[in-house]
C-alpha positions in Angstrom: 75.8 -108.9 -157.0 76.0 -112.6 -156.1 79.7 -112.4 -155.8 79.4 -109.4 -153.5 76.9 -111.3 -151.4 79.2 -114.3 -151.2 82.1 -112.0 -150.1 79.9 -110.4 -147.4 78.9 -113.9 -146.0 82.6 -114.9 -146.0 83.5 -111.7 -144.0 80.8 -112.5 -141.4 81.9 -116.1 -141.1 85.5 -115.1 -140.5 84.4 -112.7 -137.7 82.0 -115.2 -136.1 83.1 -117.1 -133.0 81.2 -120.3 -134.0 81.9 -122.7 -136.8 80.7 -121.4 -140.2 77.4 -122.4 -141.6 77.1 -123.6 -145.2 75.6 -121.1 -147.6 74.9 -120.5 -151.2 74.4 -117.4 -153.3 72.4 -117.1 -156.4 72.0 -114.4 -159.1 68.8 -115.0 -161.0 69.2 -112.0 -163.2 66.6 -109.8 -161.5 67.2 -111.0 -158.0 70.1 -112.1 -155.8 69.8 -114.1 -152.6 71.9 -115.8 -150.0 70.7 -118.9 -148.2 72.6 -119.3 -144.9 72.5 -122.8 -143.4 70.7 -125.7 -145.1 67.1 -127.0 -145.1 68.4 -129.9 -143.1 69.6 -127.6 -140.3 66.4 -125.6 -140.5 64.2 -128.6 -140.4 66.1 -130.1 -137.5 65.8 -126.8 -135.5 62.0 -126.7 -136.2 61.7 -130.4 -135.2 63.5 -129.6 -132.0 61.2 -126.7 -131.2 58.0 -128.7 -131.9 59.1 -132.1 -130.6 58.3 -133.7 -133.9 60.1 -136.8 -135.0 61.5 -137.3 -138.5 58.7 -139.7 -139.4 56.2 -136.9 -138.5 57.9 -134.3 -140.7 57.5 -133.5 -144.4 59.4 -130.9 -146.5 57.7 -129.6 -149.6 59.7 -127.5 -151.9 61.2 -127.0 -155.3 64.5 -128.8 -156.0 65.9 -125.9 -158.0 69.3 -127.4 -158.6 71.2 -130.6 -157.9 73.3 -128.7 -155.4 70.7 -126.4 -153.9 69.8 -126.4 -150.2 66.5 -128.1 -150.8 68.4 -131.3 -151.6 69.7 -131.6 -148.0 66.1 -131.7 -146.7 66.1 -135.4 -147.7 68.5 -136.0 -144.8 66.1 -134.5 -142.3 62.7 -135.9 -143.3 60.5 -137.1 -146.2 60.3 -134.7 -149.1 57.8 -133.8 -151.8 59.2 -131.9 -154.8 56.9 -129.5 -156.4 57.2 -127.3 -159.5 54.8 -124.5 -158.9 52.2 -123.1 -156.4 49.4 -125.1 -158.0 51.3 -128.3 -157.5 52.0 -127.2 -153.9 48.3 -126.7 -153.2 47.3 -130.0 -154.7 50.0 -131.8 -152.7 49.0 -130.1 -149.5 45.4 -131.1 -150.1 46.4 -134.8 -150.5 48.5 -134.7 -147.4 45.7 -133.2 -145.3 43.2 -135.7 -146.7 45.5 -138.6 -145.8 46.0 -137.2 -142.3 42.3 -136.8 -141.8 41.7 -140.3 -143.0 44.1 -141.6 -140.3 42.2 -139.7 -137.6 44.4 -136.7 -137.2 42.7 -133.5 -136.1 41.6 -131.2 -138.9 43.9 -128.3 -139.6 41.3 -125.7 -138.5 41.2 -127.4 -135.1 44.9 -127.4 -134.7 45.2 -123.7 -135.7 42.5 -122.8 -133.1 44.3 -124.5 -130.3 
């Protein structure tokens, strides 16, 4: 399935009028996925939409492989590598506490605005 997904992406890239985006396909045994683009591209787009600077941006994710697209997030902003949802939650709590300590608005206030 991963090979078929890769071939499908290549067909779309050949037909597209713009330069091709990088992509990776993965067959995990029970699931197959295609990531189009990179985390670097995605983070840069989000930063552009929000007006955030690199120093104001943090990517939190699992570095699944040495060549996976999470690795490229390092080019776009600071990164925190996590292994599981529990570590993600603990890391988010630390980040929010540090932001609050620096006088940033509480997350609940930001979400209400």
